[in-house]
N, C-alpha and C positions, 0 to 999 in steps of 0.2 A: 599368567594364563595366555595372553596374546602371543608371547614369545614361543611358548610350546606349540600353539596352533600354527604359527608362521613356520616354525621349523618342520613340523609335520607336513605342511602344505608344500614346502620347497622340496622335501625328500620325495614326496609322491609325484612331483613333476619331473623328476629325473628319469630318463629313459634308460633302463638297464638291459634292453633287448640287445643281443649280439648282432653283429654285422656278418651275414653269411652269404657266400656265393656257392650255389649248388649247380653242378653241371651233370646233366644226364647224357650218356653216350649210347647211341643206337646204331645198329647195323643198317646196311642199305635196305634190308627187308623189315626194318622198323622194330627189331628185337633189341631189348636192353642188353648191354654188353658189360659183364663184370670182368675185372682184372685189367681194364684199360688204364694206361697212365695218362693223367690229365695235368696239364701245366697251365697256370694262369700267370700272366706277365703284365704288370702295370704299364699302361700306355702313357708314357711321359710326354708324348706329343699331342695328347688329347686337349680339348678345350672345354672346361678348365683342365689344367694339367693334373695328371695323376702322379703321385709320388712313386719312386722306383719300388718294385715289388716283384718277387718271383716265388712261387710255391708249387709243389708237386704232390698229388694225392692219387692213389689207385682207386678205381671205382669198386664199390662194394657189391655184394650179391644182388642188390636191387638196381645195379647199373648206374649209380651216380657217385660223384665225388663231392664232398662237402668241405669247403674252406672257411675257417673262421678268420675273417679279415678285420676284426675289431681292433687288433693291435696296429694294423696299418692305418686305420682312421685316427686312432689315438696318437699316432706319431705326428699327425698334421696339426694345424692350428684349429681353433674352435669353428672356423668357417669352412673347414675341409669336410664336406658332407657327401660328395659324389666322387666316385672313382670309376675309371674305365679299364677293362682288362682284355688283352688278347687271350684266346684260349687255344691250346693245342692238345689234341687227344690222339694217343697212339696205342696200337696193338702190335703184335709181332710183325705184321705185314702191311698194316694200313695206318694212314695218318690223316687227320682232318683238322680244320681250324674254325674258330668262331670268335665272337666278340660279346662282351657283356658289360652293362652298366650296373654299378652297385651303389646303394645309398646307405648311409650310416644308420644303424639300428633296424635294418630290414633284411629280409632274405631275398636275394635275387636269384632267379632260376633261368637256365638256358639249356637247350638241347642241341647237341651236335650229332651229325650223321656221318658214319664212316662210309667211304666209297665202296663200290662193288669189288 
């Protein structure tokens, strides 16, 4: 009986939430921009260091790009729980940059603004 309870308790303590980075892209007039290319790049020079990582997603109709970075955290050791990413957002004529910190099993959100 105790073994069954212990196994159930251990399983319930495991965090199954994915690690997500969500980037909203807004115009200079504060409107959400769909169809923008968003690139996140692991900041290998951060402290603590982030593992190398690059991914590209296009913003959806709601003006955000969502990156599932759980695999990135899974590639590190058990103490790898924080990662830092440079953000680049591009449309046909405009480019902007940003920076975001992500924690394992959480959703990190950042907004970047395109120039005039």
